[in-house]
C-alpha positions as CSV (number, residue, x, y, z in Angstrom):
1,X,-25.1,12.9,21.6
2,X,-26.1,10.0,19.3
3,X,-24.9,11.9,16.2
4,X,-21.6,12.6,17.9
5,X,-21.1,8.9,18.7
6,X,-22.0,7.9,15.1
7,X,-19.6,10.5,13.6
8,X,-16.8,9.4,15.9
9,X,-17.3,5.7,15.0
10,X,-17.3,6.6,11.3
11,X,-14.1,8.7,11.6
12,X,-12.4,5.9,13.5
13,X,-13.4,3.3,10.9
14,X,-12.0,5.5,8.1
15,X,-8.7,6.1,9.9
16,X,-8.3,2.3,10.6
17,X,-9.0,1.5,7.0
18,X,-6.5,4.1,5.6
19,X,-3.8,3.0,8.0
20,X,-4.0,-0.6,6.8
21,X,-3.1,0.2,3.3
22,X,0.5,-0.1,2.3
23,X,2.2,2.9,0.9
24,X,3.9,2.6,-2.5
25,X,7.3,2.7,-0.9
26,X,6.3,-0.1,1.5
27,X,5.1,-2.2,-1.5
28,X,8.3,-1.5,-3.3
29,X,10.4,-2.6,-0.3
30,X,8.3,-5.8,-0.1
31,X,8.8,-6.5,-3.8
32,X,12.5,-6.0,-3.6
33,X,12.7,-8.3,-0.5
34,X,10.7,-11.0,-2.3
35,X,13.0,-10.8,-5.3
36,X,16.4,-10.5,-3.7
37,X,16.0,-12.4,-0.3
38,X,13.3,-15.0,-1.0
39,X,14.1,-15.4,-4.7
40,X,10.4,-15.3,-5.5
41,X,10.4,-13.5,-8.8
42,X,6.8,-14.3,-9.6
43,X,5.5,-12.6,-6.4
44,X,7.9,-9.7,-6.9
45,X,6.6,-9.1,-10.4
46,X,3.0,-9.1,-9.2
47,X,4.0,-6.4,-6.6
48,X,5.9,-4.4,-9.1
49,X,3.0,-4.4,-11.5
50,X,0.6,-3.5,-8.8
51,X,2.8,-0.5,-7.8
52,X,2.9,0.7,-11.4
53,X,-0.9,0.2,-12.0
54,X,-2.1,1.8,-8.7
55,X,0.5,4.5,-8.1
56,X,0.3,7.7,-10.1
57,X,1.4,10.2,-7.5
58,X,4.8,9.0,-6.4
59,X,6.7,8.9,-9.7
60,X,10.0,8.1,-8.2
61,X,8.7,4.8,-6.7
62,X,6.8,4.0,-9.9
63,X,9.9,4.5,-12.0
64,X,12.0,2.3,-9.7
65,X,9.4,-0.5,-9.8
């Protein structure tokens, strides 16, 4: 019973951690919003560079960034 509880808590913690991470598409949308709506080019560039550096699986989003 104790092992089941520990396993359940661990799985829940992993799920919560993964759900908190932004997807590359969400990051791209935020970067575009910062650039076009807020006029914050500095923050937008940081986000674009982060997308390019950390995203190797979604090449479409990386290319757009």
